[in-house]
BAFI-3210 file (N, C-alpha, C; in Angstrom, 3 decimals, decimal comma, padded with zeros to 6 digits):
// residues 226
n [1|2|3|4|5|6|7|8|9|10|11|12|13|14|15|16|17|18|19|20|21|22|23|24|25|26|27|28|29|30|31|32|33|34|35|36|37|38|39|40|41|42|43|44|45|46|47|48|49|50|51|52|53|54|55|56|57|58|59|60|61|62|63|64|65|66|67|68|69|70|71|72|73|74|75|76|77|78|79|80|81|82|83|84|85|86|87|88|89|90|91|92|93|94|95|96|97|98|99|100|101|102|103|104|105|106|107|108|109|110|111|112|113|114|115|116|117|118|119|120|121|122|123|124|125|126|127|128|129|130|131|132|133|134|135|136|137|138|139|140|141|142|143|144|145|146|147|148|149|150|151|152|153|154|155|156|157|158|159|160|161|162|163|164|165|166|167|168|169|170|171|172|173|174|175|176|177|178|179|180|181|182|183|184|185|186|187|188|189|190|191|192|193|194|195|196|197|198|199|200|201|202|203|204|205|206|207|208|209|210|211|212|213|214|215|216|217|218|219|220|221|222|223|224|225|226]
n.u [138,763|138,467|140,840|140,372|138,660|135,164|134,660|133,973|130,992|131,081|133,674|134,711|132,616|132,448|134,136|132,788|130,496|131,684|132,689|130,297|128,963|130,687|130,402|127,704|127,655|129,282|127,665|125,654|127,206|128,065|125,735|125,271|127,553|127,692|126,160|127,073|129,831|133,158|133,929|134,343|131,841|130,081|130,730|129,876|127,133|126,458|127,066|125,281|122,877|123,128|122,695|124,705|126,439|128,472|130,665|130,705|131,287|133,865|135,250|134,925|135,594|138,098|139,673|137,922|136,866|139,091|139,271|136,881|137,441|139,356|137,770|135,995|137,718|138,687|136,325|135,813|138,061|137,521|135,173|136,090|137,830|135,982|134,525|136,462|136,695|135,746|137,450|139,914|142,890|145,279|145,436|145,978|147,988|150,480|150,121|147,464|146,251|146,797|145,528|142,851|142,524|142,882|140,782|138,596|138,863|138,451|135,765|134,510|134,674|133,246|130,629|129,863|129,883|129,486|130,050|132,624|133,968|133,865|135,355|137,798|138,537|138,938|141,164|143,100|143,923|146,669|147,411|146,358|147,590|149,409|147,758|146,308|148,323|148,996|146,624|146,454|148,701|147,926|145,682|146,963|148,549|146,634|145,622|147,877|148,392|146,095|146,684|148,614|151,168|154,089|156,406|159,066|161,275|162,987|161,382|158,806|158,127|158,646|156,832|154,366|154,613|154,743|152,236|150,548|151,109|149,878|147,225|146,268|146,008|144,388|142,004|141,148|140,694|138,639|136,585|136,073|136,253|135,273|134,787|135,947|138,078|139,675|140,283|141,761|143,974|145,084|145,785|147,797|149,709|150,369|151,510|153,723|155,152|155,685|157,339|159,489|160,358|161,243|163,372|164,991|165,671|167,790|169,937|172,799|172,763|174,391|176,942|178,323|178,798|180,386|182,628|183,567|184,133|186,070|188,098|188,702|189,584|191,944|193,445|193,923|194,947|196,575|197,253|195,458|196,800|197,896]
n.v [-037,507|-034,204|-031,547|-029,297|-026,268|-025,893|-026,541|-024,929|-025,941|-026,625|-027,284|-029,153|-031,115|-033,357|-032,769|-030,625|-031,880|-033,495|-031,610|-030,347|-032,526|-033,380|-031,211|-031,446|-033,923|-033,230|-031,331|-032,991|-034,633|-032,856|-032,558|-035,154|-035,931|-035,003|-036,913|-039,372|-039,318|-038,719|-040,656|-043,708|-044,961|-042,829|-041,415|-043,197|-043,242|-040,583|-040,447|-042,327|-041,024|-038,954|-040,210|-041,771|-044,530|-047,254|-047,489|-044,962|-043,436|-044,380|-043,448|-040,688|-039,978|-041,336|-041,614|-041,508|-040,443|-038,771|-037,335|-035,921|-034,378|-032,656|-031,264|-029,989|-028,320|-026,655|-025,468|-023,942|-022,280|-020,804|-019,563|-017,973|-016,212|-014,918|-013,574|-011,809|-010,001|-007,387|-006,243|-003,892|-004,700|-003,468|-001,131|-001,835|-002,835|-005,434|-007,382|-006,951|-007,653|-010,421|-011,294|-010,652|-012,290|-014,923|-014,979|-014,761|-017,173|-019,014|-018,454|-019,036|-021,808|-022,371|-022,123|-024,578|-026,086|-028,535|-030,553|-029,768|-030,253|-033,055|-033,640|-032,511|-034,211|-036,550|-035,783|-035,649|-038,195|-040,466|-041,502|-039,642|-037,278|-036,140|-035,106|-033,205|-031,305|-030,537|-029,317|-027,205|-025,749|-025,049|-023,445|-021,405|-020,349|-019,225|-017,228|-015,638|-014,675|-013,165|-011,238|-009,836|-010,832|-011,325|-012,716|-014,707|-016,035|-017,829|-016,831|-017,058|-019,698|-019,947|-018,144|-019,327|-021,740|-020,876|-019,586|-021,717|-023,265|-021,748|-021,789|-024,484|-025,191|-022,995|-023,324|-025,715|-024,879|-023,057|-024,722|-026,378|-024,960|-022,448|-019,092|-016,916|-017,999|-018,949|-016,614|-015,187|-016,859|-016,679|-013,958|-013,887|-015,609|-014,297|-011,997|-013,119|-014,055|-011,642|-010,373|-012,132|-011,768|-009,120|-009,407|-011,168|-009,555|-007,999|-009,662|-011,488|-014,214|-015,580|-015,203|-017,142|-019,234|-017,917|-017,455|-020,041|-020,829|-018,919|-019,648|-022,257|-021,577|-020,166|-022,227|-023,747|-022,001|-020,251|-017,222|-014,189|-011,713|-008,603]
n.w [-026,327|-027,466|-027,812|-029,140|-030,156|-031,126|-034,591|-037,778|-039,333|-042,019|-042,361|-040,472|-039,448|-037,789|-035,637|-034,609|-033,719|-031,766|-029,905|-029,074|-027,976|-025,946|-024,163|-023,540|-022,222|-020,081|-018,792|-017,789|-016,176|-014,195|-012,793|-011,878|-010,462|-007,678|-006,244|-007,202|-007,301|-008,690|-011,084|-013,007|-013,198|-012,931|-015,238|-017,232|-016,694|-017,234|-019,938|-020,996|-020,385|-022,128|-024,462|-025,594|-026,918|-025,631|-027,280|-028,521|-026,269|-025,594|-027,767|-027,576|-024,921|-024,004|-021,724|-019,678|-016,511|-016,158|-018,553|-018,385|-016,156|-017,202|-019,059|-017,297|-015,805|-017,853|-018,652|-016,377|-016,428|-018,770|-017,987|-015,890|-017,238|-018,842|-016,883|-016,080|-018,092|-017,899|-016,107|-015,493|-016,143|-016,928|-015,473|-012,914|-010,084|-010,078|-008,075|-007,470|-009,851|-009,972|-007,670|-008,298|-010,523|-009,510|-007,682|-009,433|-010,790|-008,725|-008,028|-010,401|-010,508|-008,214|-008,900|-009,698|-007,353|-005,768|-007,615|-008,284|-005,891|-005,830|-008,118|-007,384|-005,285|-006,749|-008,275|-006,343|-005,893|-005,945|-008,523|-010,178|-009,758|-011,533|-013,536|-012,093|-011,499|-014,092|-014,991|-013,178|-013,931|-016,523|-015,999|-014,570|-016,585|-018,330|-016,618|-016,097|-018,662|-019,070|-017,161|-018,425|-018,824|-020,678|-020,737|-021,993|-021,233|-018,582|-016,592|-017,496|-016,968|-014,210|-013,093|-013,683|-012,378|-009,719|-009,438|-009,987|-007,777|-005,860|-006,692|-006,454|-003,579|-002,952|-004,426|-003,277|-000,619|-001,140|-002,070|000,151|002,579|002,179|000,801|002,217|003,756|001,673|000,201|002,097|002,392|-000,205|-000,282|001,681|000,545|-001,841|-000,807|000,473|-001,754|-003,079|-001,213|-001,247|-003,879|-003,746|-001,976|-003,456|-005,587|-004,782|-004,669|-005,802|-007,386|-009,053|-008,234|-006,492|-008,339|-010,216|-008,645|-008,232|-010,896|-011,552|-009,785|-010,685|-013,183|-012,606|-011,529|-013,790|-015,763|-014,447|-012,483|-013,331|-015,523|-014,263]
ca.u [138,370|139,156|141,374|140,152|137,361|134,273|135,035|132,860|130,346|131,455|135,082|134,930|131,388|132,635|134,715|131,717|129,674|132,438|132,734|128,954|128,609|131,498|129,796|126,431|127,987|129,783|126,505|125,009|128,149|128,044|124,530|125,326|128,740|127,510|125,626|127,767|131,275|133,831|134,474|133,944|130,410|129,416|130,940|128,990|125,760|126,301|127,063|124,004|121,849|123,315|122,383|125,924|126,769|129,786|131,642|130,791|131,977|135,295|135,812|134,877|136,240|138,837|140,224|136,816|136,775|140,200|138,883|135,842|138,098|139,962|136,689|135,468|138,706|138,725|135,087|135,997|139,016|136,823|134,209|136,858|138,307|134,805|134,216|137,531|136,727|135,498|138,412|140,996|144,170|146,391|145,466|146,145|149,294|150,567|149,515|146,022|145,834|146,824|144,468|141,576|142,487|142,667|139,426|137,663|138,952|137,801|134,320|134,038|134,483|132,263|129,290|129,599|130,617|129,463|130,784|134,037|134,488|134,070|136,459|139,021|138,878|139,457|142,494|144,074|144,390|148,064|147,558|145,831|148,318|149,998|146,724|146,018|149,369|148,886|145,490|146,802|149,629|147,133|144,903|147,898|148,968|145,537|145,506|149,027|148,204|145,127|147,352|149,522|152,520|154,620|157,740|159,363|162,471|162,680|160,314|157,535|157,874|158,612|155,575|153,263|154,815|154,379|150,792|149,925|151,259|148,877|145,885|145,810|145,424|143,337|140,764|140,737|140,105|137,361|135,552|135,759|136,191|134,560|135,478|136,741|139,338|140,474|140,787|142,798|145,158|145,668|146,417|149,051|150,683|150,845|152,407|154,970|155,863|156,181|158,469|160,611|160,867|162,006|164,640|165,773|166,145|169,056|170,922|173,509|172,802|175,425|178,263|179,040|179,268|181,514|183,778|184,069|184,730|187,308|189,093|189,114|190,351|193,290|194,172|194,318|195,695|197,391|196,598|195,284|197,778|197,382]
ca.v [-036,132|-033,236|-030,354|-028,204|-025,624|-026,332|-026,081|-024,598|-027,171|-026,983|-027,681|-030,377|-031,348|-034,373|-032,117|-029,820|-032,824|-033,925|-030,514|-030,182|-033,701|-033,290|-030,248|-032,008|-034,944|-032,524|-030,755|-034,077|-035,084|-031,881|-032,838|-036,491|-036,131|-034,874|-038,143|-040,575|-039,172|-038,507|-041,976|-044,314|-045,219|-041,564|-041,084|-044,042|-042,786|-039,317|-040,736|-042,973|-039,993|-038,129|-041,034|-042,306|-045,935|-047,458|-047,196|-043,507|-042,957|-044,690|-042,579|-039,291|-039,821|-042,588|-041,658|-041,447|-039,323|-037,841|-036,440|-035,020|-033,417|-031,646|-030,443|-029,143|-027,293|-025,694|-024,673|-022,963|-021,293|-019,930|-018,775|-016,966|-015,202|-014,134|-012,682|-010,816|-009,134|-006,006|-005,806|-003,177|-005,209|-002,558|-000,040|-002,431|-003,364|-006,848|-008,204|-006,785|-008,451|-011,845|-011,520|-010,643|-013,453|-016,124|-014,891|-015,078|-018,611|-019,732|-018,288|-019,749|-023,201|-022,460|-022,230|-026,025|-026,404|-029,939|-031,321|-029,391|-030,997|-034,444|-033,670|-032,242|-035,448|-037,454|-035,333|-035,844|-039,581|-040,484|-041,749|-038,498|-036,069|-035,518|-034,335|-032,045|-030,303|-030,065|-028,401|-025,995|-025,006|-024,511|-022,330|-020,324|-019,742|-018,357|-016,061|-014,754|-014,000|-012,097|-010,200|-009,096|-011,381|-011,657|-013,297|-015,918|-016,658|-018,716|-016,243|-017,598|-020,962|-019,767|-017,477|-020,286|-022,718|-020,234|-019,371|-023,030|-023,661|-021,010|-022,177|-025,795|-025,094|-021,973|-023,937|-026,678|-024,115|-022,476|-025,763|-027,068|-024,067|-021,227|-018,009|-016,074|-018,691|-019,024|-015,279|-014,848|-017,641|-016,109|-012,680|-014,186|-016,197|-013,256|-011,136|-013,870|-014,071|-010,295|-010,135|-012,928|-011,129|-007,941|-009,899|-011,758|-008,510|-007,439|-010,727|-011,942|-015,660|-016,153|-014,939|-018,362|-019,971|-017,184|-017,684|-021,387|-020,874|-018,139|-020,455|-023,332|-020,952|-019,865|-023,489|-024,249|-021,050|-019,365|-015,963|-013,232|-010,609|-007,341]
ca.w [-026,025|-028,291|-027,175|-030,056|-030,086|-032,193|-035,914|-038,655|-039,757|-043,378|-042,371|-039,702|-038,687|-036,755|-034,487|-034,048|-032,967|-030,591|-028,930|-028,504|-027,172|-024,724|-023,240|-023,085|-021,218|-018,900|-018,102|-017,044|-015,153|-013,102|-011,993|-011,298|-009,630|-006,222|-005,665|-007,662|-007,244|-009,977|-011,350|-014,277|-013,184|-013,205|-016,651|-018,035|-016,482|-017,942|-021,374|-021,304|-020,353|-023,325|-025,624|-026,194|-026,725|-025,023|-028,318|-028,635|-025,072|-025,694|-028,795|-027,146|-023,614|-023,798|-020,365|-018,734|-015,573|-016,363|-019,638|-017,881|-015,258|-018,077|-019,591|-016,232|-015,511|-018,953|-018,570|-015,305|-016,931|-019,716|-017,214|-015,153|-018,191|-019,226|-015,760|-015,962|-019,264|-017,534|-015,099|-016,190|-015,650|-017,213|-014,495|-011,596|-009,709|-010,413|-007,017|-007,599|-011,004|-009,638|-006,690|-009,017|-011,406|-008,707|-007,146|-010,516|-011,068|-007,626|-008,095|-011,589|-010,113|-007,131|-009,484|-009,755|-006,127|-005,349|-008,615|-008,162|-004,737|-006,235|-009,063|-006,619|-004,603|-007,775|-008,692|-005,264|-005,880|-006,419|-009,957|-010,924|-009,360|-012,717|-014,214|-011,262|-011,713|-015,476|-015,080|-012,430|-014,799|-017,631|-015,455|-014,252|-017,846|-018,763|-015,731|-016,323|-019,944|-018,825|-016,369|-019,287|-018,847|-022,003|-020,558|-022,760|-020,655|-017,463|-015,788|-017,991|-016,283|-012,755|-012,734|-013,750|-011,309|-008,454|-009,387|-009,871|-006,375|-005,089|-007,134|-005,974|-002,236|-002,910|-004,883|-002,257|000,481|-001,592|-002,152|001,401|003,736|001,843|000,103|003,122|004,061|000,456|-000,139|003,076|002,025|-001,423|000,075|002,387|-000,364|-002,759|-000,029|000,644|-003,031|-003,346|-000,315|-001,747|-005,090|-003,333|-001,412|-004,530|-006,497|-004,307|-004,530|-006,992|-007,212|-009,910|-007,654|-006,082|-009,510|-010,791|-007,776|-008,526|-012,233|-011,507|-009,088|-011,580|-014,259|-012,110|-011,401|-015,106|-016,586|-013,639|-012,136|-014,410|-015,569|-013,712]
c.u [139,159|139,646|141,101|138,786|136,469|134,698|133,797|132,288|130,747|132,900|135,299|133,709|131,549|133,254|133,675|130,804|130,388|132,431|131,371|128,608|129,409|130,840|128,451|126,663|128,478|128,641|125,823|125,914|128,152|126,830|124,629|126,463|128,498|127,011|126,475|129,282|131,844|134,572|133,915|132,443|129,620|129,550|130,001|127,543|125,497|126,236|125,763|122,880|121,932|123,064|123,588|126,073|128,133|130,891|131,829|131,569|133,476|135,987|135,939|135,675|137,034|139,425|139,165|136,812|137,933|139,856|137,818|136,423|138,759|138,888|136,130|136,432|138,733|137,449|135,238|137,013|138,312|135,834|134,920|137,321|137,156|134,457|135,239|137,548|136,537|136,446|139,615|142,375|145,301|146,500|145,722|147,595|149,290|149,929|147,992|145,480|145,754|145,737|143,109|141,433|142,196|141,257|138,398|137,674|138,283|136,286|133,725|133,774|133,408|130,832|128,879|130,180|130,642|130,205|132,277|134,686|134,804|135,257|137,786|139,478|139,486|140,891|143,540|144,574|145,783|148,215|146,979|146,572|148,928|148,997|146,369|147,038|149,295|147,764|145,757|147,740|148,850|146,310|145,802|148,349|147,892|145,489|146,670|148,894|147,177|145,786|148,384|150,935|152,924|156,000|157,898|160,613|162,063|161,582|158,941|157,158|157,777|157,320|154,415|153,391|154,389|152,865|150,041|149,994|150,331|147,470|145,401|145,256|144,308|142,001|140,244|140,084|138,751|136,268|135,107|135,657|135,560|135,442|136,393|138,087|140,257|141,084|141,902|144,091|145,852|146,391|147,748|150,108|151,234|151,813|153,750|155,810|156,457|157,381|159,704|161,214|161,677|163,368|165,553|166,384|167,488|170,162|171,552|173,708|173,839|176,820|178,980|179,587|180,444|182,782|184,414|184,766|186,024|188,439|189,626|189,945|191,771|194,112|194,697|195,263|196,631|196,677|196,508|196,375|197,143|197,769]
c.v [-035,180|-032,050|-029,119|-027,574|-026,128|-025,747|-025,699|-025,872|-027,589|-027,448|-028,995|-030,658|-032,373|-033,768|-031,245|-030,704|-033,218|-032,848|-030,321|-031,329|-033,738|-032,373|-030,741|-033,061|-034,267|-031,905|-031,809|-034,543|-034,155|-032,122|-034,177|-036,674|-035,977|-036,154|-039,364|-040,514|-038,962|-039,786|-042,516|-044,574|-043,949|-041,184|-041,900|-043,585|-041,490|-039,549|-041,413|-041,950|-039,078|-038,930|-041,642|-043,799|-046,044|-047,150|-045,700|-042,924|-043,187|-043,839|-041,150|-039,051|-041,082|-042,730|-041,408|-040,230|-038,336|-036,841|-035,446|-033,990|-032,294|-030,710|-029,495|-028,012|-026,233|-024,868|-023,594|-021,894|-020,286|-019,018|-017,663|-015,851|-014,329|-013,129|-011,562|-009,813|-007,660|-005,447|-005,162|-003,583|-004,205|-001,420|-000,537|-002,824|-004,866|-007,720|-008,118|-007,611|-009,926|-012,179|-011,585|-011,882|-014,732|-016,131|-015,268|-016,574|-019,431|-019,650|-018,948|-021,210|-023,380|-022,526|-023,688|-026,668|-027,885|-030,834|-031,022|-030,108|-032,442|-034,571|-033,433|-033,486|-036,466|-037,084|-035,470|-037,287|-039,646|-040,652|-040,632|-037,200|-035,360|-034,639|-033,080|-030,937|-029,716|-029,032|-027,108|-025,118|-024,317|-023,309|-021,136|-019,610|-018,793|-017,073|-015,095|-014,016|-012,891|-010,935|-009,422|-009,633|-011,775|-012,306|-014,563|-016,630|-017,550|-018,162|-016,739|-018,849|-020,787|-019,106|-018,460|-021,360|-022,136|-020,079|-020,700|-023,546|-022,911|-021,513|-023,477|-025,714|-024,061|-022,557|-024,945|-025,971|-023,543|-023,521|-026,246|-026,163|-022,716|-020,118|-017,206|-016,709|-018,724|-017,673|-014,861|-015,597|-017,032|-014,805|-012,911|-014,710|-015,168|-012,330|-011,833|-013,857|-012,699|-009,968|-010,902|-012,273|-009,881|-008,354|-010,418|-010,691|-007,947|-008,460|-011,075|-013,446|-016,334|-016,005|-016,208|-019,143|-019,263|-017,389|-019,033|-021,415|-020,062|-018,941|-021,574|-022,784|-020,635|-021,131|-023,966|-023,302|-020,149|-018,064|-015,041|-012,169|-009,322|-006,215]
c.w [-026,887|-027,484|-028,013|-029,851|-031,205|-033,531|-036,710|-039,246|-041,159|-043,469|-041,644|-038,844|-037,588|-035,501|-033,798|-033,209|-031,677|-029,513|-028,265|-027,568|-025,878|-023,704|-022,705|-022,005|-019,940|-018,109|-017,227|-015,911|-013,952|-012,201|-011,271|-010,292|-008,132|-005,562|-006,007|-007,482|-008,639|-010,323|-012,662|-014,341|-013,484|-014,671|-017,528|-017,908|-017,242|-019,441|-021,804|-021,351|-021,568|-024,602|-026,308|-025,910|-026,056|-026,032|-028,514|-027,461|-025,162|-026,747|-028,281|-025,873|-023,283|-022,399|-019,299|-017,832|-015,687|-017,473|-019,174|-016,917|-016,065|-018,603|-018,525|-015,911|-016,603|-019,027|-017,514|-015,702|-017,836|-018,988|-016,446|-016,080|-018,675|-018,133|-015,631|-017,110|-018,913|-016,493|-015,790|-015,675|-015,820|-016,204|-013,073|-011,348|-009,924|-009,341|-007,073|-008,767|-010,645|-008,619|-007,372|-009,888|-010,628|-008,132|-008,206|-010,819|-009,972|-007,749|-009,336|-011,260|-009,056|-007,654|-009,669|-008,497|-005,792|-006,337|-008,531|-006,983|-005,121|-007,180|-008,344|-005,873|-005,554|-008,153|-007,584|-005,174|-006,501|-007,926|-010,819|-010,611|-010,566|-013,448|-013,423|-011,462|-013,119|-015,599|-014,316|-013,254|-015,927|-017,169|-015,167|-015,519|-018,366|-017,923|-015,914|-017,649|-019,818|-018,090|-017,183|-019,360|-020,259|-021,920|-021,393|-022,239|-019,494|-016,561|-016,218|-017,198|-014,768|-012,312|-012,712|-012,692|-009,964|-008,351|-009,303|-008,447|-005,445|-005,410|-006,511|-004,554|-002,145|-003,343|-003,857|-001,075|000,092|-001,596|-000,773|002,627|003,440|001,294|001,024|003,430|002,846|000,099|000,823|002,765|000,822|-001,110|000,777|001,436|-001,345|-002,042|000,177|-000,628|-003,328|-002,471|-000,778|-002,987|-004,751|-002,783|-002,518|-005,433|-006,075|-004,176|-005,879|-006,859|-008,107|-009,306|-007,204|-007,271|-010,171|-009,961|-008,068|-009,869|-012,282|-010,872|-009,996|-012,734|-013,826|-011,951|-012,746|-015,822|-015,784|-013,358|-013,339|-014,342|-015,070|-014,666]
res [x|x|x|x|x|x|x|x|x|x|x|x|x|x|x|x|x|x|x|x|x|x|x|x|x|x|x|x|x|x|x|x|x|x|x|x|x|x|x|x|x|x|x|x|x|x|x|x|x|x|x|x|x|x|x|x|x|x|x|x|x|x|x|x|x|x|x|x|x|x|x|x|x|x|x|x|x|x|x|x|x|x|x|x|x|x|x|x|x|x|x|x|x|x|x|x|x|x|x|x|x|x|x|x|x|x|x|x|x|x|x|x|x|x|x|x|x|x|x|x|x|x|x|x|x|x|x|x|x|x|x|x|x|x|x|x|x|x|x|x|x|x|x|x|x|x|x|x|x|x|x|x|x|x|x|x|x|x|x|x|x|x|x|x|x|x|x|x|x|x|x|x|x|x|x|x|x|x|x|x|x|x|x|x|x|x|x|x|x|x|x|x|x|x|x|x|x|x|x|x|x|x|x|x|x|x|x|x|x|x|x|x|x|x|x|x|x|x|x|x|x|x|x|x|x|x]
***
């Protein structure tokens, strides 16, 4: 599976073919998954319907249903970002931006609801948990960038970890319990995060470490001169 966008035909026609074929197989998979599940048999059926030999399939989707899960998640990311194009992020409060971003991502996936349910079930399997977290991080990164985040320090990572932790249960709730339950969960979680950030802003978390290092310094070098 390629992670690259389609290339100009005069530069890399084989990559252009790969990108087009991946999307064609994904289209078929979205239709077949509700009845067949998200598994190797479904991938083979989708590839056969797209006219791919087993060799072509192994070249294009060497990880089978995992590769298709990546393609589906990235399609939903792109769909969400397209839907957000008309939303004026710069005029919104940060909690409003994140709420709008998560809502757009949930509804982007809901357009393929039955297939998304099957894919979500596949990603909850223990041996696929790593991929589920990776895709949540990737989605969170896209949404934070849309929201205007430019952090390059540790906040870059903490923001994406927090939002990824919201996205996974939010998407699950959207698929299986509906939009109202998911939106209510997201609102509560964002409020919790905002309250924590306000509390954290007034704390000096480095103070305990400074106390320890000062103490060790006095043991080694003696008390500071007054």
